[in-house]
The first five atom37 places (N, CA, C, CB, O) and aatype in JSON, in Angstrom:
{
  "aatype": [12, 0, 15, 1, 11, 9, 1, 9, 10, 16, 0, 11, 19, 7, 10, 3, 7, 8, 3, 1, 7, 9, 11, 19, 9, 15, 1, 0, 10, 1, 3, 0, 7, 19, 6, 19, 9, 18, 16, 7, 10, 8, 5, 16, 14, 6, 12, 19, 19, 6, 16, 0, 9, 5, 6, 3, 19, 3, 7, 9, 7, 9, 15, 10, 10, 15, 7, 0, 8, 12, 16, 10, 13, 14, 6, 19, 10, 1, 10, 10, 1, 6, 1, 7, 0, 7, 3, 9, 19, 19, 13, 7, 7, 7, 9, 9, 14, 1, 6, 3, 9, 14, 11, 10, 11, 7, 3, 7, 9, 6, 6, 9, 13, 16, 14, 7, 16, 14, 16, 16, 6, 9, 19, 6, 17, 10, 1, 7, 1, 10, 0, 1, 11, 0, 15],
  "atom_mask": [
    [1, 1, 1, 1, 1],
    [1, 1, 1, 1, 1],
    [1, 1, 1, 1, 1],
    [1, 1, 1, 1, 1],
    [1, 1, 1, 1, 1],
    [1, 1, 1, 1, 1],
    [1, 1, 1, 1, 1],
    [1, 1, 1, 1, 1],
    [1, 1, 1, 1, 1],
    [1, 1, 1, 1, 1],
    [1, 1, 1, 1, 1],
    [1, 1, 1, 1, 1],
    [1, 1, 1, 1, 1],
    [1, 1, 1, 0, 1],
    [1, 1, 1, 1, 1],
    [1, 1, 1, 1, 1],
    [1, 1, 1, 0, 1],
    [1, 1, 1, 1, 1],
    [1, 1, 1, 1, 1],
    [1, 1, 1, 1, 1],
    [1, 1, 1, 0, 1],
    [1, 1, 1, 1, 1],
    [1, 1, 1, 1, 1],
    [1, 1, 1, 1, 1],
    [1, 1, 1, 1, 1],
    [1, 1, 1, 1, 1],
    [1, 1, 1, 1, 1],
    [1, 1, 1, 1, 1],
    [1, 1, 1, 1, 1],
    [1, 1, 1, 1, 1],
    [1, 1, 1, 1, 1],
    [1, 1, 1, 1, 1],
    [1, 1, 1, 0, 1],
    [1, 1, 1, 1, 1],
    [1, 1, 1, 1, 1],
    [1, 1, 1, 1, 1],
    [1, 1, 1, 1, 1],
    [1, 1, 1, 1, 1],
    [1, 1, 1, 1, 1],
    [1, 1, 1, 0, 1],
    [1, 1, 1, 1, 1],
    [1, 1, 1, 1, 1],
    [1, 1, 1, 1, 1],
    [1, 1, 1, 1, 1],
    [1, 1, 1, 1, 1],
    [1, 1, 1, 1, 1],
    [1, 1, 1, 1, 1],
    [1, 1, 1, 1, 1],
    [1, 1, 1, 1, 1],
    [1, 1, 1, 1, 1],
    [1, 1, 1, 1, 1],
    [1, 1, 1, 1, 1],
    [1, 1, 1, 1, 1],
    [1, 1, 1, 1, 1],
    [1, 1, 1, 1, 1],
    [1, 1, 1, 1, 1],
    [1, 1, 1, 1, 1],
    [1, 1, 1, 1, 1],
    [1, 1, 1, 0, 1],
    [1, 1, 1, 1, 1],
    [1, 1, 1, 0, 1],
    [1, 1, 1, 1, 1],
    [1, 1, 1, 1, 1],
    [1, 1, 1, 1, 1],
    [1, 1, 1, 1, 1],
    [1, 1, 1, 1, 1],
    [1, 1, 1, 0, 1],
    [1, 1, 1, 1, 1],
    [1, 1, 1, 1, 1],
    [1, 1, 1, 1, 1],
    [1, 1, 1, 1, 1],
    [1, 1, 1, 1, 1],
    [1, 1, 1, 1, 1],
    [1, 1, 1, 1, 1],
    [1, 1, 1, 1, 1],
    [1, 1, 1, 1, 1],
    [1, 1, 1, 1, 1],
    [1, 1, 1, 1, 1],
    [1, 1, 1, 1, 1],
    [1, 1, 1, 1, 1],
    [1, 1, 1, 1, 1],
    [1, 1, 1, 1, 1],
    [1, 1, 1, 1, 1],
    [1, 1, 1, 0, 1],
    [1, 1, 1, 1, 1],
    [1, 1, 1, 0, 1],
    [1, 1, 1, 1, 1],
    [1, 1, 1, 1, 1],
    [1, 1, 1, 1, 1],
    [1, 1, 1, 1, 1],
    [1, 1, 1, 1, 1],
    [1, 1, 1, 0, 1],
    [1, 1, 1, 0, 1],
    [1, 1, 1, 0, 1],
    [1, 1, 1, 1, 1],
    [1, 1, 1, 1, 1],
    [1, 1, 1, 1, 1],
    [1, 1, 1, 1, 1],
    [1, 1, 1, 1, 1],
    [1, 1, 1, 1, 1],
    [1, 1, 1, 1, 1],
    [1, 1, 1, 1, 1],
    [1, 1, 1, 1, 1],
    [1, 1, 1, 1, 1],
    [1, 1, 1, 1, 1],
    [1, 1, 1, 0, 1],
    [1, 1, 1, 1, 1],
    [1, 1, 1, 0, 1],
    [1, 1, 1, 1, 1],
    [1, 1, 1, 1, 1],
    [1, 1, 1, 1, 1],
    [1, 1, 1, 1, 1],
    [1, 1, 1, 1, 1],
    [1, 1, 1, 1, 1],
    [1, 1, 1, 1, 1],
    [1, 1, 1, 0, 1],
    [1, 1, 1, 1, 1],
    [1, 1, 1, 1, 1],
    [1, 1, 1, 1, 1],
    [1, 1, 1, 1, 1],
    [1, 1, 1, 1, 1],
    [1, 1, 1, 1, 1],
    [1, 1, 1, 1, 1],
    [1, 1, 1, 1, 1],
    [1, 1, 1, 1, 1],
    [1, 1, 1, 1, 1],
    [1, 1, 1, 1, 1],
    [1, 1, 1, 0, 1],
    [1, 1, 1, 1, 1],
    [1, 1, 1, 1, 1],
    [1, 1, 1, 1, 1],
    [1, 1, 1, 1, 1],
    [1, 1, 1, 1, 1],
    [1, 1, 1, 1, 1],
    [1, 1, 1, 1, 1]
  ],
  "atom_positions": [
    [[21.06, 6.66, -29.74], [19.62, 6.61, -29.8], [19.1, 5.2, -29.53], [19.15, 7.12, -31.14], [17.98, 5.03, -29.05]],
    [[19.9, 4.18, -29.85], [19.43, 2.81, -29.71], [19.24, 2.42, -28.26], [20.38, 1.87, -30.37], [18.46, 1.51, -27.97]],
    [[19.93, 3.07, -27.32], [19.85, 2.69, -25.93], [18.58, 3.18, -25.23], [21.05, 3.21, -25.2], [18.23, 2.69, -24.16]],
    [[17.9, 4.13, -25.84], [16.65, 4.63, -25.27], [15.7, 5.02, -26.38], [16.9, 5.82, -24.32], [16.09, 5.18, -27.53]],
    [[14.44, 5.18, -26.01], [13.45, 5.61, -26.99], [13.76, 7.02, -27.48], [12.04, 5.55, -26.4], [14.3, 7.84, -26.74]],
    [[13.4, 7.27, -28.71], [13.46, 8.63, -29.24], [12.45, 9.46, -28.44], [13.15, 8.67, -30.79], [11.33, 9.01, -28.19]],
    [[12.87, 10.66, -28.05], [11.99, 11.57, -27.29], [11.73, 12.82, -28.13], [12.64, 11.95, -25.9], [12.66, 13.52, -28.54]],
    [[10.45, 13.07, -28.38], [10.05, 14.21, -29.2], [9.03, 15.05, -28.43], [9.46, 13.74, -30.55], [8.08, 14.54, -27.86]],
    [[9.27, 16.35, -28.45], [8.31, 17.3, -27.9], [7.46, 17.79, -29.06], [9.03, 18.49, -27.15], [8.0, 18.23, -30.08]],
    [[6.15, 17.73, -28.93], [5.27, 18.3, -29.95], [4.57, 19.51, -29.35], [4.24, 17.24, -30.47], [4.18, 19.5, -28.18]],
    [[4.41, 20.55, -30.17], [3.93, 21.81, -29.63], [3.08, 22.59, -30.62], [5.1, 22.65, -29.2], [3.24, 22.49, -31.83]],
    [[2.18, 23.37, -30.07], [1.4, 24.38, -30.78], [1.86, 25.72, -30.24], [-0.17, 24.17, -30.61], [1.59, 26.06, -29.09]],
    [[2.56, 26.47, -31.06], [3.14, 27.73, -30.62], [2.27, 28.89, -31.07], [4.58, 27.89, -31.16], [1.76, 28.91, -32.19]],
    [[2.1, 29.86, -30.2], [1.34, 31.06, -30.54], [-0.14, 30.91, -30.25], [0.0, 0.0, 0.0], [-0.56, 30.09, -29.43]],
    [[-0.93, 31.71, -30.94], [-2.36, 31.78, -30.67], [-3.19, 30.79, -31.46], [-2.85, 33.15, -30.96], [-4.42, 30.82, -31.39]],
    [[-2.55, 29.92, -32.21], [-3.22, 28.92, -33.02], [-3.94, 27.93, -32.11], [-2.21, 28.19, -33.94], [-3.31, 27.27, -31.28]],
    [[-5.25, 27.81, -32.25], [-6.02, 26.9, -31.41], [-6.46, 25.62, -32.09], [0.0, 0.0, 0.0], [-7.27, 24.88, -31.55]],
    [[-5.93, 25.35, -33.28], [-6.31, 24.14, -34.03], [-5.3, 23.03, -33.74], [-6.38, 24.44, -35.56], [-4.16, 23.1, -34.2]],
    [[-5.71, 22.03, -32.99], [-4.74, 21.03, -32.53], [-4.98, 19.62, -33.05], [-4.74, 21.0, -31.06], [-4.31, 18.69, -32.61]],
    [[-5.91, 19.44, -33.96], [-6.17, 18.08, -34.46], [-4.93, 17.48, -35.11], [-7.33, 18.1, -35.45], [-4.58, 16.33, -34.83]],
    [[-4.27, 18.24, -35.98], [-3.1, 17.73, -36.7], [-1.97, 17.32, -35.77], [0.0, 0.0, 0.0], [-1.39, 16.24, -35.95]],
    [[-1.65, 18.15, -34.8], [-0.54, 17.82, -33.89], [-0.88, 16.6, -33.03], [-0.21, 19.03, -32.99], [0.0, 15.83, -32.67]],
    [[-2.16, 16.45, -32.71], [-2.57, 15.26, -31.95], [-2.46, 14.0, -32.8], [-4.02, 15.43, -31.44], [-2.06, 12.95, -32.29]],
    [[-2.79, 14.09, -34.08], [-2.64, 12.95, -34.99], [-1.16, 12.57, -35.11], [-3.23, 13.26, -36.38], [-0.81, 11.39, -35.04]],
    [[-0.3, 13.57, -35.29], [1.14, 13.31, -35.4], [1.68, 12.74, -34.1], [1.9, 14.6, -35.78], [2.46, 11.79, -34.11]],
    [[1.28, 13.31, -32.99], [1.75, 12.82, -31.68], [1.36, 11.37, -31.48], [1.18, 13.69, -30.54], [2.17, 10.57, -31.01]],
    [[0.14, 11.02, -31.82], [-0.31, 9.64, -31.67], [0.44, 8.71, -32.62], [-1.82, 9.55, -31.93], [0.82, 7.6, -32.23]],
    [[0.66, 9.14, -33.85], [1.4, 8.31, -34.82], [2.83, 8.05, -34.33], [1.42, 8.98, -36.22], [3.33, 6.94, -34.43]],
    [[3.47, 9.09, -33.81], [4.82, 8.92, -33.27], [4.8, 7.96, -32.08], [5.42, 10.28, -32.85], [5.64, 7.07, -31.97]],
    [[3.83, 8.17, -31.19], [3.71, 7.28, -30.02], [3.51, 5.84, -30.46], [2.54, 7.72, -29.12], [4.16, 4.93, -29.94]],
    [[2.6, 5.62, -31.42], [2.32, 4.27, -31.9], [3.53, 3.63, -32.57], [1.15, 4.29, -32.88], [3.63, 2.41, -32.65]],
    [[4.46, 4.47, -33.05], [5.68, 3.97, -33.68], [6.8, 3.75, -32.65], [6.16, 4.96, -34.75], [7.92, 3.42, -33.03]],
    [[6.5, 3.92, -31.37], [7.48, 3.66, -30.33], [8.27, 4.87, -29.87], [0.0, 0.0, 0.0], [9.24, 4.73, -29.12]],
    [[7.88, 6.05, -30.32], [8.55, 7.28, -29.92], [7.92, 7.77, -28.62], [8.45, 8.38, -31.05], [6.7, 7.7, -28.45]],
    [[8.75, 8.25, -27.7], [8.22, 8.88, -26.49], [7.86, 10.31, -26.84], [9.25, 8.82, -25.31], [8.71, 11.09, -27.26]],
    [[6.59, 10.67, -26.66], [6.08, 11.98, -27.06], [5.67, 12.79, -25.84], [4.89, 11.82, -28.03], [4.96, 12.29, -24.96]],
    [[6.11, 14.02, -25.8], [5.68, 14.97, -24.78], [4.92, 16.06, -25.55], [6.92, 15.57, -23.95], [5.52, 16.83, -26.29]],
    [[3.61, 16.12, -25.35], [2.78, 17.12, -26.04], [2.53, 18.25, -25.06], [1.43, 16.5, -26.56], [2.02, 18.03, -23.96]],
    [[2.88, 19.48, -25.46], [2.79, 20.62, -24.55], [1.43, 21.27, -24.52], [3.81, 21.63, -24.92], [1.14, 22.05, -23.61]],
    [[0.58, 20.98, -25.49], [-0.73, 21.61, -25.51], [-0.74, 22.9, -26.32], [0.0, 0.0, 0.0], [0.24, 23.25, -26.98]],
    [[-1.87, 23.59, -26.25], [-2.09, 24.8, -27.03], [-1.44, 26.03, -26.42], [-3.57, 25.05, -27.18], [-1.11, 26.06, -25.23]],
    [[-1.25, 27.04, -27.25], [-0.88, 28.39, -26.84], [0.46, 28.48, -26.11], [-1.94, 28.96, -25.97], [0.59, 29.19, -25.11]],
    [[1.43, 27.76, -26.59], [2.77, 27.8, -26.01], [3.57, 28.95, -26.6], [3.5, 26.46, -26.24], [3.39, 29.31, -27.77]],
    [[4.43, 29.52, -25.81], [5.36, 30.52, -26.32], [6.63, 29.8, -26.76], [5.68, 31.62, -25.24], [6.89, 28.69, -26.31]],
    [[7.42, 30.42, -27.63], [8.71, 29.8, -27.98], [9.55, 29.52, -26.73], [9.48, 30.71, -28.95], [10.21, 28.49, -26.66]],
    [[9.53, 30.43, -25.77], [10.31, 30.24, -24.54], [9.84, 29.0, -23.78], [10.2, 31.48, -23.64], [10.66, 28.24, -23.26]],
    [[8.53, 28.8, -23.71], [7.98, 27.63, -23.01], [8.39, 26.33, -23.7], [6.45, 27.72, -22.93], [8.75, 25.36, -23.05]],
    [[8.34, 26.34, -25.02], [8.7, 25.15, -25.79], [10.17, 24.8, -25.58], [8.41, 25.36, -27.29], [10.51, 23.64, -25.33]],
    [[11.03, 25.79, -25.68], [12.47, 25.55, -25.53], [12.78, 25.09, -24.1], [13.27, 26.83, -25.87], [13.56, 24.15, -23.92]],
    [[12.21, 25.72, -23.12], [12.44, 25.33, -21.73], [12.02, 23.89, -21.48], [11.69, 26.27, -20.77], [12.75, 23.12, -20.86]],
    [[10.84, 23.52, -21.97], [10.35, 22.16, -21.8], [11.24, 21.17, -22.53], [8.91, 22.04, -22.29], [11.54, 20.1, -22.0]],
    [[11.65, 21.51, -23.75], [12.51, 20.62, -24.53], [13.82, 20.33, -23.79], [12.81, 21.23, -25.91], [14.29, 19.19, -23.76]],
    [[14.39, 21.36, -23.21], [15.65, 21.19, -22.47], [15.41, 20.37, -21.21], [16.26, 22.56, -22.11], [16.18, 19.45, -20.91]],
    [[14.37, 20.69, -20.46], [14.07, 19.94, -19.24], [13.8, 18.47, -19.51], [12.88, 20.56, -18.53], [14.19, 17.6, -18.73]],
    [[13.13, 18.2, -20.61], [12.75, 16.82, -20.94], [13.83, 16.07, -21.72], [11.47, 16.81, -21.75], [13.67, 14.89, -22.02]],
    [[14.94, 16.75, -22.04], [16.06, 16.14, -22.76], [15.6, 15.45, -24.04], [16.78, 15.13, -21.86], [15.89, 14.28, -24.28]],
    [[14.88, 16.21, -24.87], [14.32, 15.63, -26.09], [15.35, 15.6, -27.21], [13.1, 16.42, -26.54], [16.34, 16.34, -27.21]],
    [[15.09, 14.72, -28.15], [15.92, 14.62, -29.36], [15.42, 15.58, -30.43], [15.91, 13.18, -29.89], [16.19, 16.01, -31.29]],
    [[14.14, 15.91, -30.38], [13.57, 16.76, -31.4], [12.32, 17.47, -30.93], [0.0, 0.0, 0.0], [11.7, 17.1, -29.93]],
    [[11.97, 18.5, -31.68], [10.75, 19.27, -31.43], [9.97, 19.32, -32.73], [11.09, 20.73, -30.9], [10.5, 19.69, -33.78]],
    [[8.7, 18.94, -32.65], [7.79, 19.06, -33.79], [6.77, 20.14, -33.5], [0.0, 0.0, 0.0], [6.04, 20.07, -32.51]],
    [[6.72, 21.15, -34.35], [5.83, 22.29, -34.15], [4.8, 22.32, -35.26], [6.63, 23.61, -34.1], [5.13, 22.19, -36.44]],
    [[3.54, 22.5, -34.87], [2.46, 22.65, -35.83], [1.94, 24.07, -35.78], [1.33, 21.64, -35.55], [1.62, 24.6, -34.71]],
    [[1.86, 24.7, -36.97], [1.35, 26.07, -37.06], [0.35, 26.2, -38.19], [2.51, 27.07, -37.26], [0.59, 25.75, -39.31]],
    [[-0.76, 26.8, -37.88], [-1.77, 27.08, -38.88], [-2.13, 28.56, -38.88], [-3.01, 26.24, -38.63], [-2.98, 28.99, -39.67]],
    [[-1.51, 29.33, -38.03], [-1.89, 30.72, -37.8], [-1.28, 31.72, -38.77], [-1.52, 31.11, -36.41], [-1.7, 32.88, -38.82]],
    [[-0.3, 31.29, -39.55], [0.38, 32.22, -40.44], [1.59, 32.89, -39.82], [0.0, 0.0, 0.0], [2.24, 33.71, -40.46]],
    [[1.91, 32.55, -38.58], [3.04, 33.17, -37.87], [4.32, 32.34, -37.96], [2.69, 33.38, -36.42], [5.24, 32.53, -37.17]],
    [[4.38, 31.43, -38.91], [5.52, 30.5, -39.01], [6.85, 31.2, -39.27], [5.26, 29.5, -40.1], [7.89, 30.73, -38.82]],
    [[6.82, 32.31, -40.0], [8.08, 33.0, -40.33], [8.65, 33.76, -39.12], [7.86, 33.96, -41.49], [9.79, 34.21, -39.16]],
    [[7.88, 33.9, -38.09], [8.33, 34.53, -36.85], [8.6, 33.5, -35.76], [7.28, 35.54, -36.36], [9.64, 33.53, -35.11]],
    [[7.64, 32.57, -35.58], [7.72, 31.65, -34.44], [8.77, 30.54, -34.63], [6.37, 31.02, -34.21], [9.49, 30.22, -33.69]],
    [[8.87, 29.97, -35.82], [9.89, 28.93, -36.04], [11.3, 29.49, -35.81], [9.78, 28.37, -37.47], [12.07, 28.89, -35.06]],
    [[11.66, 30.62, -36.43], [13.0, 31.16, -36.19], [13.25, 31.52, -34.72], [13.22, 32.38, -37.05], [14.38, 31.41, -34.24]],
    [[12.23, 31.95, -34.03], [12.4, 32.3, -32.61], [12.72, 31.06, -31.77], [11.14, 32.99, -32.07], [13.56, 31.12, -30.88]],
    [[12.07, 29.95, -32.05], [12.39, 28.71, -31.34], [13.84, 28.33, -31.61], [11.44, 27.55, -31.78], [14.57, 27.97, -30.68]],
    [[14.27, 28.4, -32.86], [15.66, 28.07, -33.2], [16.64, 29.0, -32.49], [15.86, 28.16, -34.71], [17.65, 28.55, -31.95]],
    [[16.34, 30.3, -32.49], [17.22, 31.27, -31.83], [17.36, 30.95, -30.34], [16.67, 32.71, -32.01], [18.47, 30.97, -29.8]],
    [[16.26, 30.67, -29.69], [16.29, 30.37, -28.25], [17.03, 29.06, -27.96], [14.86, 30.29, -27.7], [17.75, 28.96, -26.96]],
    [[16.86, 28.07, -28.81], [17.61, 26.82, -28.63], [19.1, 27.08, -28.7], [17.19, 25.77, -29.69], [19.87, 26.6, -27.86]],
    [[19.52, 27.83, -29.7], [20.95, 28.14, -29.85], [21.45, 28.95, -28.66], [21.21, 28.91, -31.16], [22.54, 28.69, -28.14]],
    [[20.66, 29.92, -28.25], [21.03, 30.77, -27.12], [21.21, 29.96, -25.83], [19.97, 31.85, -26.9], [22.05, 30.28, -24.99]],
    [[20.41, 28.9, -25.69], [20.47, 28.06, -24.5], [21.45, 26.89, -24.65], [19.08, 27.52, -24.18], [21.52, 26.03, -23.76]],
    [[22.19, 26.84, -25.74], [23.16, 25.77, -25.95], [22.53, 24.45, -26.35], [0.0, 0.0, 0.0], [23.12, 23.39, -26.16]],
    [[21.33, 24.51, -26.9], [20.61, 23.29, -27.28], [20.33, 23.27, -28.78], [19.3, 23.17, -26.5], [19.32, 22.72, -29.22]],
    [[21.22, 23.86, -29.56], [21.04, 23.92, -31.0], [21.11, 22.58, -31.7], [0.0, 0.0, 0.0], [20.82, 22.49, -32.89]],
    [[21.5, 21.53, -30.97], [21.56, 20.19, -31.57], [20.2, 19.49, -31.57], [22.57, 19.34, -30.83], [20.08, 18.41, -32.15]],
    [[19.19, 20.07, -30.94], [17.85, 19.49, -30.96], [17.27, 19.68, -32.36], [16.93, 20.13, -29.87], [17.23, 20.8, -32.87]],
    [[16.81, 18.61, -32.96], [16.23, 18.62, -34.3], [14.86, 19.29, -34.23], [16.11, 17.17, -34.88], [14.03, 18.93, -33.39]],
    [[14.63, 20.27, -35.09], [13.33, 20.97, -35.13], [12.7, 20.75, -36.5], [13.5, 22.5, -34.83], [13.3, 21.01, -37.54]],
    [[11.46, 20.26, -36.47], [10.71, 20.06, -37.69], [9.3, 20.61, -37.48], [10.67, 18.55, -38.09], [8.88, 20.84, -36.35]],
    [[8.59, 20.82, -38.56], [7.29, 21.43, -38.41], [6.3, 21.0, -39.46], [0.0, 0.0, 0.0], [6.61, 20.24, -40.38]],
    [[5.11, 21.52, -39.28], [4.05, 21.23, -40.22], [2.9, 22.18, -40.04], [0.0, 0.0, 0.0], [2.9, 23.04, -39.16]],
    [[1.93, 22.01, -40.9], [0.76, 22.86, -40.85], [0.54, 23.54, -42.18], [0.0, 0.0, 0.0], [0.99, 23.08, -43.23]],
    [[-0.15, 24.66, -42.12], [-0.43, 25.42, -43.32], [0.75, 26.37, -43.56], [-1.79, 26.21, -43.2], [0.77, 27.51, -43.08]],
    [[1.71, 25.88, -44.31], [2.93, 26.64, -44.6], [3.0, 26.8, -46.12], [4.23, 25.91, -44.03], [3.1, 25.81, -46.84]],
    [[2.95, 28.02, -46.62], [3.05, 28.2, -48.08], [4.36, 27.62, -48.62], [2.95, 29.7, -48.44], [5.42, 27.78, -48.02]],
    [[4.27, 26.97, -49.75], [5.44, 26.33, -50.36], [6.61, 27.29, -50.53], [5.07, 25.74, -51.71], [7.77, 26.9, -50.37]],
    [[6.31, 28.56, -50.85], [7.4, 29.51, -51.06], [8.13, 29.88, -49.77], [6.85, 30.77, -51.71], [9.23, 30.42, -49.82]],
    [[7.54, 29.6, -48.62], [8.19, 29.88, -47.34], [9.08, 28.73, -46.86], [7.15, 30.18, -46.28], [9.96, 28.93, -46.02]],
    [[8.86, 27.55, -47.38], [9.58, 26.36, -46.9], [11.09, 26.47, -47.1], [9.07, 25.12, -47.61], [11.83, 26.18, -46.17]],
    [[11.6, 26.89, -48.27], [13.06, 27.01, -48.42], [13.68, 27.98, -47.41], [13.4, 27.46, -49.84], [14.77, 27.72, -46.9]],
    [[13.02, 29.08, -47.13], [13.53, 30.05, -46.16], [13.59, 29.44, -44.76], [12.66, 31.32, -46.15], [14.58, 29.59, -44.04]],
    [[12.52, 28.74, -44.38], [12.49, 28.1, -43.05], [13.6, 27.04, -42.93], [11.11, 27.45, -42.79], [14.26, 26.93, -41.9]],
    [[13.78, 26.27, -43.99], [14.85, 25.27, -43.98], [16.22, 25.95, -43.92], [14.76, 24.35, -45.22], [17.13, 25.47, -43.25]],
    [[16.36, 27.05, -44.63], [17.6, 27.81, -44.59], [17.9, 28.36, -43.21], [0.0, 0.0, 0.0], [19.06, 28.51, -42.82]],
    [[16.85, 28.65, -42.46], [17.0, 29.14, -41.08], [17.36, 28.02, -40.11], [15.72, 29.82, -40.62], [17.84, 28.28, -39.01]],
    [[17.12, 26.76, -40.51], [17.46, 25.64, -39.64], [16.34, 24.7, -39.29], [0.0, 0.0, 0.0], [16.55, 23.73, -38.56]],
    [[15.12, 24.96, -39.79], [14.04, 23.99, -39.61], [14.39, 22.82, -40.53], [12.6, 24.62, -39.93], [14.57, 23.0, -41.73]],
    [[14.48, 21.64, -39.96], [15.0, 20.5, -40.73], [14.05, 19.96, -41.79], [15.36, 19.39, -39.8], [14.48, 19.53, -42.86]],
    [[12.75, 20.0, -41.49], [11.78, 19.51, -42.46], [10.43, 20.15, -42.16], [11.68, 17.96, -42.44], [10.12, 20.47, -41.01]],
    [[9.65, 20.33, -43.21], [8.29, 20.84, -43.09], [7.36, 19.81, -43.75], [8.14, 22.27, -43.76], [7.56, 19.43, -44.91]],
    [[6.37, 19.39, -43.01], [5.37, 18.45, -43.52], [4.05, 19.18, -43.68], [5.22, 17.21, -42.56], [3.51, 19.73, -42.72]],
    [[3.54, 19.2, -44.89], [2.31, 19.9, -45.18], [1.11, 18.95, -45.05], [2.36, 20.53, -46.58], [1.29, 17.74, -44.99]],
    [[-0.1, 19.49, -45.02], [-1.29, 18.64, -44.89], [-1.32, 17.55, -45.95], [-2.56, 19.49, -44.99], [-0.99, 17.77, -47.12]],
    [[-1.71, 16.37, -45.51], [-1.79, 15.23, -46.41], [-0.56, 14.34, -46.38], [0.0, 0.0, 0.0], [-0.57, 13.25, -46.96]],
    [[0.51, 14.78, -45.72], [1.7, 13.94, -45.61], [1.35, 12.69, -44.79], [2.89, 14.73, -44.96], [0.84, 12.83, -43.68]],
    [[1.61, 11.5, -45.31], [1.34, 10.29, -44.52], [2.17, 10.28, -43.23], [1.63, 9.02, -45.36], [3.34, 10.64, -43.24]],
    [[1.55, 9.87, -42.14], [2.26, 9.84, -40.86], [3.45, 8.89, -40.92], [1.31, 9.43, -39.73], [4.45, 9.11, -40.23]],
    [[3.35, 7.84, -41.72], [4.47, 6.9, -41.86], [5.7, 7.6, -42.44], [4.07, 5.71, -42.74], [6.83, 7.27, -42.08]],
    [[5.47, 8.56, -43.34], [6.57, 9.31, -43.93], [7.27, 10.16, -42.86], [6.06, 10.2, -45.08], [8.49, 10.28, -42.86]],
    [[6.49, 10.74, -41.97], [7.05, 11.57, -40.9], [7.87, 10.71, -39.95], [5.93, 12.31, -40.12], [8.98, 11.08, -39.57]],
    [[7.34, 9.56, -39.57], [8.05, 8.64, -38.67], [9.35, 8.17, -39.31], [7.16, 7.43, -38.32], [10.39, 8.16, -38.66]],
    [[9.3, 7.78, -40.58], [10.5, 7.31, -41.27], [11.55, 8.42, -41.36], [10.14, 6.81, -42.68], [12.73, 8.18, -41.13]],
    [[11.11, 9.64, -41.7], [12.05, 10.76, -41.79], [12.72, 10.99, -40.43], [11.33, 12.04, -42.26], [13.93, 11.15, -40.35]],
    [[11.92, 11.01, -39.38], [12.44, 11.28, -38.04], [13.45, 10.22, -37.61], [11.3, 11.35, -37.03], [14.52, 10.55, -37.09]],
    [[13.13, 8.97, -37.82], [14.08, 7.9, -37.46], [15.37, 8.04, -38.25], [13.45, 6.51, -37.71], [16.46, 7.9, -37.69]],
    [[15.26, 8.3, -39.54], [16.46, 8.47, -40.36], [17.28, 9.67, -39.93], [0.0, 0.0, 0.0], [18.51, 9.58, -39.85]],
    [[16.63, 10.76, -39.65], [17.33, 11.98, -39.24], [18.04, 11.8, -37.91], [16.35, 13.16, -39.16], [19.17, 12.24, -37.73]],
    [[17.35, 11.15, -36.97], [17.98, 10.96, -35.65], [19.06, 9.89, -35.68], [16.92, 10.59, -34.62], [19.98, 9.92, -34.87]],
    [[18.96, 8.95, -36.61], [20.04, 7.97, -36.78], [21.3, 8.68, -37.25], [19.63, 6.86, -37.79], [22.41, 8.36, -36.81]],
    [[21.15, 9.66, -38.17], [22.3, 10.44, -38.64], [22.88, 11.28, -37.5], [21.9, 11.35, -39.83], [24.09, 11.46, -37.4]],
    [[22.01, 11.79, -36.64], [22.46, 12.61, -35.51], [23.29, 11.78, -34.53], [21.25, 13.25, -34.79], [24.27, 12.26, -33.97]],
    [[22.88, 10.53, -34.33], [23.55, 9.66, -33.36], [24.93, 9.22, -33.85], [22.69, 8.44, -33.08], [25.8, 8.9, -33.04]],
    [[25.12, 9.2, -35.17], [26.4, 8.69, -35.69], [27.43, 9.78, -35.84], [26.19, 8.01, -37.02], [28.56, 9.51, -36.27]]
  ]
}
């Protein structure tokens, strides 16, 4: 990871049209020196995975506010594994009920950041997680 910038794809999956949070996170990551590829609104899991593979990203950050997190997050993970890209770190945020977080983590979502999480905490977590991946 030290030889190049961290590359993160940020995405809004499904019919969720609220993008303020993902734009704030994308900007915070960019300001911290991370290369960010933001896919925009209304992405399908297939579109996100295809873009992540094409862009050779280290991680994918998904924001969901629509309530479809228990379907869309696992589908992204399934498609990554199916395409041989299961090593891409997937993390998420948005309006995720606390009781759903352990299940999502059990499925392979590495971290969930809920509203109010300081952006510095997200950047620090990501750097630490990708440092472990590189070693």
